[in-house]
C-alpha positions as CSV (number, residue, x, y, z in Angstrom):
1,M,-47.2,-62.4,240.1
2,Q,-51.0,-61.7,240.5
3,H,-49.9,-57.8,241.3
4,H,-48.2,-58.2,237.6
5,S,-51.4,-59.7,235.6
6,L,-53.4,-56.9,237.0
7,P,-52.0,-54.3,234.3
8,K,-51.6,-56.5,231.9
9,L,-54.6,-57.3,231.9
10,L,-56.0,-53.5,232.4
11,L,-53.7,-53.1,229.1
12,I,-55.5,-55.8,226.9
13,C,-59.4,-54.7,227.4
14,T,-58.4,-51.4,227.0
15,L,-56.7,-52.2,223.1
16,L,-60.1,-54.2,222.8
17,A,-62.3,-51.0,223.5
18,S,-60.0,-49.0,221.6
19,A,-60.0,-51.7,218.4
20,L,-64.1,-51.9,218.8
21,F,-64.7,-47.8,218.7
22,L,-62.2,-47.7,216.2
23,A,-63.8,-50.0,213.9
24,R,-67.9,-49.0,214.9
25,W,-66.3,-45.7,213.5
26,V,-64.9,-47.0,210.3
27,A,-68.1,-48.4,209.4
28,N,-70.5,-45.4,210.3
29,A,-68.0,-43.0,208.6
30,G,-68.6,-45.2,205.9
31,N,-72.2,-44.8,205.2
32,E,-72.0,-41.4,206.3
33,E,-70.0,-41.1,203.3
34,Q,-72.2,-43.0,201.0
35,H,-75.6,-40.5,202.3
36,P,-74.7,-37.5,201.4
37,I,-73.8,-39.1,197.9
38,E,-77.3,-40.6,197.8
39,E,-78.5,-36.9,198.7
40,S,-76.8,-35.4,196.2
41,R,-78.0,-37.0,193.0
42,P,-80.7,-34.5,191.7
43,Q,-84.4,-35.7,192.0
44,V,-85.6,-35.2,188.5
45,V,-89.8,-36.3,187.6
46,V,-89.7,-38.3,183.9
47,S,-92.1,-39.3,181.9
48,T,-91.8,-42.5,179.1
49,L,-92.8,-41.0,175.7
50,V,-95.5,-42.8,173.9
51,P,-96.5,-42.0,170.1
52,E,-99.4,-40.4,169.4
53,N,-102.1,-39.7,165.9
54,V,-101.7,-35.7,166.3
55,M,-104.6,-33.4,164.7
56,L,-102.3,-30.3,163.2
57,L,-104.2,-27.0,163.9
58,D,-103.8,-23.4,162.5
59,E,-104.8,-20.5,164.3
60,L,-105.7,-17.5,161.7
61,P,-107.0,-13.9,163.2
62,G,-110.7,-13.1,161.8
63,R,-112.8,-10.8,162.3
64,V,-117.2,-11.2,162.8
65,A,-119.4,-10.0,159.5
66,A,-122.9,-10.0,159.6
67,Y,-124.8,-13.0,157.5
68,H,-127.3,-10.2,156.3
69,R,-126.9,-7.0,156.0
70,V,-129.7,-4.6,155.0
71,E,-129.2,-0.5,154.8
72,I,-133.1,1.0,154.9
73,R,-133.2,3.7,152.8
74,P,-137.0,5.1,151.1
75,Q,-138.3,4.6,148.0
76,V,-140.0,8.0,148.0
77,G,-139.5,11.6,150.4
78,G,-141.3,12.7,152.9
79,I,-141.8,13.6,156.3
80,I,-141.3,10.1,158.8
81,R,-144.8,10.2,160.7
82,R,-144.1,7.2,162.9
83,R,-140.7,5.0,164.0
84,L,-142.0,2.2,164.9
85,V,-138.9,0.2,166.0
86,E,-135.6,0.8,168.6
87,M,-132.1,0.5,168.3
88,G,-131.3,-3.5,169.1
89,A,-135.1,-4.9,168.4
90,R,-135.5,-8.0,166.9
91,V,-138.0,-8.1,163.6
92,S,-139.5,-10.3,161.4
93,K,-139.2,-10.2,157.1
94,G,-142.0,-7.8,156.3
95,Q,-142.5,-5.8,159.5
96,I,-143.0,-2.6,159.4
97,L,-140.5,0.1,160.7
98,F,-141.2,3.8,159.1
99,E,-144.5,5.2,158.3
100,I,-143.9,8.3,155.4
101,D,-146.6,10.9,156.2
102,T,-149.0,9.8,153.5
103,A,-151.1,13.1,152.5
104,P,-148.8,14.2,149.0
105,L,-148.5,11.0,147.8
106,T,-152.1,10.4,148.0
107,A,-152.6,13.3,146.3
108,D,-150.9,12.3,143.6
109,L,-152.5,8.8,143.5
110,E,-155.9,11.4,143.1
111,T,-154.1,13.8,140.4
112,A,-152.9,10.3,138.6
113,E,-156.1,8.3,138.1
114,A,-157.8,12.0,136.8
115,G,-155.6,11.6,134.6
116,L,-156.4,8.0,133.8
117,E,-159.9,9.3,133.5
118,R,-159.4,12.0,130.8
119,A,-157.2,9.0,128.4
120,T,-159.6,6.7,129.0
121,A,-162.4,8.9,127.6
122,A,-159.9,10.1,124.8
123,E,-159.2,6.4,123.8
124,A,-163.1,5.8,123.5
125,H,-163.4,9.0,121.7
126,A,-161.3,8.6,119.6
127,Q,-162.2,4.8,118.6
128,R,-165.8,6.0,118.3
129,G,-163.7,8.6,115.6
130,L,-162.1,5.4,113.4
131,E,-165.4,3.9,113.1
132,R,-167.4,6.1,112.0
133,A,-164.0,7.0,109.5
134,D,-164.2,3.4,108.5
135,Q,-168.0,4.1,107.1
136,L,-167.5,7.0,105.3
137,L,-164.4,5.6,103.7
138,S,-166.3,2.1,102.5
139,K,-169.2,4.7,100.8
140,N,-166.4,6.8,99.6
141,A,-168.1,10.3,101.3
142,T,-164.2,10.4,103.1
143,S,-160.7,10.7,101.9
144,R,-158.1,7.6,102.5
145,E,-156.3,10.1,104.4
146,K,-158.6,11.5,106.9
147,N,-159.3,8.0,107.4
148,E,-155.4,7.5,108.5
149,N,-155.9,10.6,110.6
150,A,-158.7,9.0,112.8
151,R,-156.7,5.8,113.1
152,S,-153.6,8.1,114.3
153,E,-155.8,9.4,116.4
154,L,-157.0,7.0,118.5
155,A,-153.1,5.2,118.5
156,A,-152.1,8.5,120.7
157,A,-155.4,7.9,122.5
158,R,-154.2,4.4,123.5
159,A,-151.0,5.1,124.5
160,N,-151.8,7.7,126.6
161,L,-154.3,5.6,127.9
162,N,-151.6,3.0,128.8
163,E,-149.4,6.2,130.0
164,A,-152.0,7.6,132.7
165,R,-152.2,3.5,133.8
166,A,-148.2,2.8,134.9
167,I,-148.6,6.5,136.4
168,V,-151.3,5.5,138.8
169,E,-149.3,2.2,139.4
170,R,-146.2,4.2,140.3
171,R,-148.4,6.4,142.7
172,R,-150.1,3.5,143.8
173,L,-146.2,1.9,144.6
174,D,-145.7,5.3,146.0
175,L,-148.1,5.1,148.6
176,E,-146.9,1.6,149.2
177,F,-143.3,2.7,150.0
178,A,-144.5,5.4,152.4
179,T,-145.1,1.6,154.9
180,I,-141.3,0.7,155.3
181,R,-140.8,-2.6,156.4
182,S,-137.9,-5.1,157.1
183,P,-136.5,-6.8,154.1
184,I,-135.0,-9.5,156.1
185,S,-135.6,-11.1,159.5
186,G,-132.7,-10.0,162.1
187,Y,-132.0,-7.4,164.3
188,V,-131.8,-2.9,164.7
189,G,-128.5,-2.2,164.1
190,A,-129.1,1.5,164.1
191,T,-132.0,3.9,163.4
192,L,-130.2,7.1,162.0
193,A,-134.3,8.0,161.9
194,D,-136.4,10.2,163.8
195,E,-140.4,11.0,164.0
196,G,-140.5,14.6,162.1
197,G,-137.2,13.9,160.3
198,L,-137.5,14.0,156.1
199,A,-136.5,10.6,154.9
200,A,-135.3,11.5,151.0
201,P,-134.6,8.7,148.8
202,T,-131.0,10.8,147.7
203,S,-130.0,11.5,151.3
204,E,-126.0,9.0,152.0
205,R,-127.4,7.7,155.4
206,A,-130.1,5.2,156.3
207,L,-132.9,5.2,158.4
208,A,-131.4,2.5,160.0
209,V,-129.4,-1.2,159.8
210,V,-130.8,-4.6,159.8
211,Q,-128.5,-7.3,160.3
212,D,-128.6,-11.2,160.6
213,I,-126.8,-12.4,163.2
214,D,-128.8,-15.8,164.6
215,R,-125.4,-17.0,162.1
216,L,-122.7,-15.0,161.0
217,Y,-119.5,-14.9,158.6
218,V,-116.0,-15.4,159.7
219,D,-113.7,-13.3,157.1
220,L,-110.0,-15.2,158.0
221,R,-106.8,-13.9,156.9
222,L,-103.8,-16.3,155.4
223,P,-101.1,-16.2,153.1
224,A,-102.6,-17.8,149.5
225,A,-100.1,-20.1,149.6
226,R,-101.6,-22.3,152.2
227,L,-104.8,-22.1,150.4
228,D,-104.4,-25.6,148.8
229,A,-103.5,-27.4,152.0
230,L,-106.5,-25.8,153.8
231,Q,-108.8,-27.2,150.7
232,R,-106.9,-30.9,150.7
233,A,-107.8,-31.0,154.3
234,A,-111.5,-29.8,154.1
235,D,-111.8,-32.4,151.6
236,D,-110.1,-35.3,153.7
237,G,-113.4,-34.0,156.5
238,L,-110.3,-33.4,158.9
239,G,-113.3,-31.4,161.1
240,P,-115.2,-28.0,161.6
241,I,-113.0,-25.1,162.4
242,E,-113.6,-23.7,166.6
243,I,-114.1,-19.5,166.7
244,L,-112.6,-18.5,169.7
245,S,-113.2,-14.9,171.1
246,A,-110.8,-12.4,172.0
247,Q,-110.4,-14.0,175.8
248,G,-109.5,-17.0,174.1
249,A,-113.2,-18.0,175.0
250,S,-114.3,-21.1,172.5
251,H,-117.5,-20.3,171.1
252,P,-120.2,-23.5,171.2
253,R,-120.9,-23.7,167.3
254,P,-118.1,-25.1,165.0
255,G,-117.7,-22.4,161.9
256,L,-117.9,-24.4,157.8
257,L,-115.6,-22.9,155.2
258,K,-117.3,-21.3,152.5
259,F,-114.3,-22.1,149.6
260,S,-116.7,-19.9,147.0
261,D,-115.7,-17.0,149.1
262,V,-112.2,-16.8,148.6
263,I,-111.0,-13.2,147.5
264,V,-106.6,-12.7,146.8
265,D,-105.6,-9.5,147.5
266,P,-103.0,-9.0,144.5
267,G,-101.1,-6.5,146.7
268,T,-100.4,-8.9,149.3
269,G,-100.3,-12.2,148.2
270,N,-102.6,-12.7,151.2
271,A,-106.5,-14.5,151.0
272,S,-109.5,-13.5,152.8
273,V,-111.4,-16.9,153.8
274,R,-115.5,-17.1,154.6
275,A,-116.6,-19.7,157.5
276,E,-119.9,-19.2,158.3
277,V,-121.1,-20.3,162.3
278,E,-123.9,-20.2,163.9
279,N,-124.3,-18.0,166.6
280,P,-126.7,-18.9,169.6
281,G,-127.2,-16.4,172.4
282,L,-125.6,-13.8,170.2
283,S,-122.6,-13.7,171.5
284,L,-120.6,-12.8,168.3
285,L,-121.2,-9.2,167.3
286,P,-120.3,-8.3,163.6
287,G,-116.9,-5.8,163.8
288,M,-115.3,-8.7,166.6
289,Y,-112.2,-9.8,166.2
290,V,-111.9,-13.6,167.0
291,R,-109.8,-16.2,166.2
292,A,-110.1,-19.9,164.6
293,R,-109.0,-22.8,164.5
294,L,-108.4,-24.9,161.2
295,P,-107.4,-28.7,160.7
296,R,-104.8,-28.8,159.1
297,G,-103.6,-32.4,158.9
298,L,-103.3,-35.8,160.7
299,L,-99.3,-36.3,162.4
300,P,-99.3,-40.0,163.0
301,K,-97.0,-41.7,165.5
302,A,-95.8,-37.9,166.8
303,L,-93.8,-37.0,170.2
304,L,-95.3,-35.1,172.4
305,V,-93.4,-33.5,175.3
306,P,-94.2,-30.6,177.8
307,T,-93.1,-27.1,177.1
308,D,-91.6,-27.1,180.5
309,A,-89.3,-30.2,179.7
310,V,-87.6,-27.7,176.9
311,Q,-84.5,-26.0,177.3
312,R,-83.4,-23.2,175.3
313,T,-80.0,-22.2,175.2
314,S,-78.3,-19.7,172.3
315,A,-75.5,-22.3,171.8
316,A,-77.5,-25.6,171.6
317,G,-80.6,-24.3,171.0
318,A,-83.9,-26.6,172.2
319,Q,-83.2,-29.2,174.4
320,V,-84.8,-31.5,176.3
321,V,-83.3,-34.1,179.4
322,V,-83.2,-38.0,178.5
323,V,-82.4,-40.5,181.4
324,D,-80.8,-43.8,180.5
325,A,-81.3,-47.1,182.1
326,N,-78.2,-46.2,184.1
327,G,-80.5,-43.8,185.9
328,R,-77.7,-40.4,184.3
329,A,-79.3,-37.6,182.4
330,E,-78.2,-36.8,178.6
331,R,-78.6,-33.3,177.2
332,R,-80.7,-34.1,173.8
333,T,-80.8,-31.4,171.1
334,V,-84.3,-31.6,169.6
335,Q,-85.8,-30.1,166.9
336,L,-89.3,-28.9,167.2
337,G,-92.6,-28.6,165.1
338,D,-96.2,-27.5,166.3
339,A,-97.2,-26.3,170.0
340,I,-99.9,-28.4,170.6
341,G,-102.4,-27.7,173.9
342,G,-99.3,-27.0,176.5
343,R,-97.1,-29.8,174.3
344,V,-94.6,-29.2,171.6
345,V,-93.7,-32.1,168.8
346,V,-90.7,-32.9,168.5
347,T,-89.8,-33.5,164.7
348,S,-86.7,-35.1,165.4
349,G,-83.7,-36.0,168.2
350,L,-86.4,-38.5,170.1
351,T,-87.1,-42.0,169.7
352,A,-90.2,-44.0,171.6
353,G,-89.6,-45.5,174.4
354,E,-87.3,-42.6,175.9
355,I,-87.6,-41.2,179.1
356,I,-87.3,-37.7,179.6
357,A,-87.0,-35.7,182.7
358,V,-90.6,-32.8,183.2
359,R,-89.2,-31.5,185.9
360,G,-86.3,-30.7,188.0
361,Q,-84.4,-31.8,184.7
362,D,-82.3,-27.7,184.9
363,K,-80.4,-29.1,187.7
364,A,-79.2,-32.3,185.9
365,L,-76.0,-31.8,184.0
366,D,-74.8,-33.8,181.8
367,G,-73.6,-37.1,182.2
368,M,-75.2,-36.5,186.6
369,A,-76.2,-40.0,188.3
370,V,-80.2,-38.7,188.8
371,H,-82.7,-40.0,191.1
372,A,-86.1,-40.2,188.7
373,I,-89.1,-40.1,189.9
374,P,-92.2,-41.4,187.5
375,A,-94.4,-38.5,187.0
376,S,-97.9,-40.2,188.1
377,Q,-95.7,-40.2,191.2
378,P,-94.5,-36.3,191.9
379,S,-92.5,-35.8,194.4
380,A,-93.3,-33.3,196.9
381,S,-89.5,-32.2,197.4
382,I,-89.4,-31.0,193.4
383,A,-93.2,-30.5,193.4
384,G,-93.6,-26.9,191.2
385,K,-90.1,-26.8,190.5
386,S,-88.9,-26.5,186.7
């Protein structure tokens, strides 16, 4: 009896162990099926759309021009005796730049002064002659014709005297002009004349160029159709303009538009607008090409998304991945506006409060469940992906 019950007991134990093993295997298999499903959901970094008030800017090309630019030309001819400035030097208004040899000019002045003395003596002689003629005429001792001749001689002598005085004044001015001074304060941009060279008023070459570059003009070009919008923005007080160097560096001082200096080219339809800007440190120089950012208007309650969040396709155009409340991705076609500092304005296709993918969206297919991570808590596993 005992011999028969032992095999049955062993069989029962074996069956129970097998059942327990099978149950555990089924449970583990179920967990293993859930893990791959969970791990297969792509991770995306998301951000919630919040409306913002955005200043729209236009960026225009421009060229720098000196605030004042003067070509130094001689008003009298002669040999340059001294050059007192070098290229790049700062000069003040009235400072001496060149000196022309004054010997010939001094001789001309002395000649003119001698002529003035002769004219003065001639005028005095004619005055005395008229006085004698008047006395004789009053005594009927001379004819009226001779009296008139004496009066005419005095008038001619006085005219010659005035001419001689003007010649002397002109020769004195010539002597002053031999000392060439700067008419403005600024910097000597170029000196084209050396000591010993000939200065001639009729020469096509200037002796030097002096430019005031402590302040500058920036000449901007834009379509004439945009002038009204630019004028309205200035009238609304939307702010000054920002000047950018060719390398993109921002100039330390803002510029102000001068609408009194607007020029429209009838051939191209483009307008040239001049901006005035201070130039501390002389970081800008005449002739440089720059860009200017001008405020165009304020866009209220705008929706902006990172530029990297936008995907472009030939069929659908610009798309953004929206994550719905169920954690599923939706590829949404959007219309884009201005780009602003690494972000772009979305004009249609999105609404405030929606959640969009800003990284990892290239792996999120339409309708696919995704694992959303807030942008403030980036995941190391997807850092650097887009």
